[in-house]
N, C-alpha and C positions, 0 to 999 in steps of 0.2 A: 796687660801685665808691667808692673812696674819695673824697669830693669835699671833703673837709676837711684842713686842715693842723696838725700839730702843731709848736709852736716851744718851745724850752726856752731859759731864760735866769735870769741871777741878778736877784734883786730890784734891785740896783745897775744893771743894764743896761736895766731897763724904763723907759720915759717915764713923766711924771706922766699923761698920758693912758690911758696901757694899765694902769697900776695902778688908776686911777680906774674904767676900765671892768671889770676884775677884782673889784674892792670892790664895783660897783653889781651884778654878776651875783651875787655870793654873798649880797648882801642880796635881791636878787630871789629866788634860789631857796631860802633859809633863811628861815623866819618868825620864829626864834629868834635869828637873826646878832646878836652883841654886837661892840662894838668891840676889846674881846679877842680875840675870834676871829679878827678880820681882823688884828690886831698879830702872832698866832701864825702868819701865813702869809709874813710877811716877813722878810728875812734869809736867805734860801736860793735853792733853784731853783723854778722854775715851769714846769708844762707848760701850755701856751696852746693851746687849739684854735680855730681860726680857719675860718669859712665865709665865704670871700671877706674883706670886710672887717669882717666882724661877728665879735666875740670870743663863741663858744658855749659854751666850756668852760676850766675853771681848776683846777690843782692846785698844790700847793705840798709841799716838801720841806726840812725844816729839821733842823739839828743839835740835838739833845738828848742829855744823860746819862741813861742808866737804870743802876740799880745791881741786879746779878745775882749770888748767889752769892759775894758780896765783890769782886767785879770793876765797874768803871766802864765801861759799854760805849760806845761811840760810836754813837748810833742816828741813823737817818735818819727822823725823824718826818713823816708826811704830814697835811697840813692842808686845808682849804678844796677839796675836791674836789667839784665841781658842774658840772653841764651845766643850759643854759637851758632844755630840753625834751629829750622823749625823742629820743636822736639814736643811732641804732645805731652803737657802736664808738667814740664820744667818749672815754668814761669808760676802756675798755681799752686806747685808744691812750695817752691822758696816763699812766695808770699803768704801762704798758710803758716808758715813759720813766723815771719816777722809780723803779721798780723796777731799772732799769739803773744809776742813781746809787747805790742802795742796794748791789746786788752789787758794786760797783767802788770805793765809798768808806768804807762802814761796816760796823760789827761785826753789826748787826741794823736791819731795817726796823720801824716800830711806828705804830699808828693807834688812834683810837678811832672804831668802827664804830656807826654807827645801825642800829636792826634792819632796816630797809629795805635796807640795805648790805651785810649781812652774807652773803646768797648770792653777791653780785658778788664780794666780797674772798676768800672760801673758794674759788672757781672759779679764783682765780689764784695759789692758793698760800699765802695768808697763813691762820695758825693761831691760833685763839683762846688766851688766856692763860687758864691753869686754875688758877693759884697766886694767893695773895693778893697784892693791890696796895696800894702806900702812895705817899705822896709826902714828899719831903725838904724841909718847910716852914720858914720863919724861926723858929718856935718848936718845932722837931723833926720827929721822924717821925710822920706820921700817917697812920692806914689810910684807905684809899679803897674802901671794899666796895661803894660804890654803881656803881662802874665795873667791878665783876667782870662778866664775859661781854661786855663791850664792846671790850676792849683785845685786839688782833690785832698778831702778830708776822710778819716775814718772816725767815726765816733766813737768814742772808749768811754772814761770816766766822767766827762765833764758835758753838760747839755750845751748844744753850740747854736747859735742865730747864723744862719748860712748867709744871710743878706747883711750882715754887721760888716764893719771893718775889720780886718786880718792883717796884721803887722808880724813881719818875720826880723828875727835878729841878724846882725851884719856878719857877713863873711866875703871872701874875694871870689871874684868869678861870678857866676849866675847866683844871684842872692835867692830866688827860688828855686 
């Protein structure tokens, strides 16, 4: 029996209190959370898991550009997926909402996965990117080999060659 509720909203629709609670949740869950990581969650859609008045889960989907085989893809990039404690179904319910947005509005979904999260994303149909990765930085194209094996995609509107090169747009902090 589901006792929690998932709500989706754009960053602009969330009150300062809700954004503060989401930020606090991420800092509680991730030991290595940085301010750039929080900034990466803003400007798109949020899936929020509520257990009564308590925010118990957060996930965000922001638009990014990924370069693949000479095309700029509109990517729904997943950020800040976290639940406060083991809660059966919270992460899956939040991801189902974000995947619905990916299928309806983007060429592809993408995310950077922690080792612990890989089985979860794979079980949802996310595929590991096998090709070389890079970032389009202010000083030019920079390979990002340390991210290889951690970037996953959710095919949507465009066919993908998972063995081809994939380049992300620039941002401060972790580029992937």
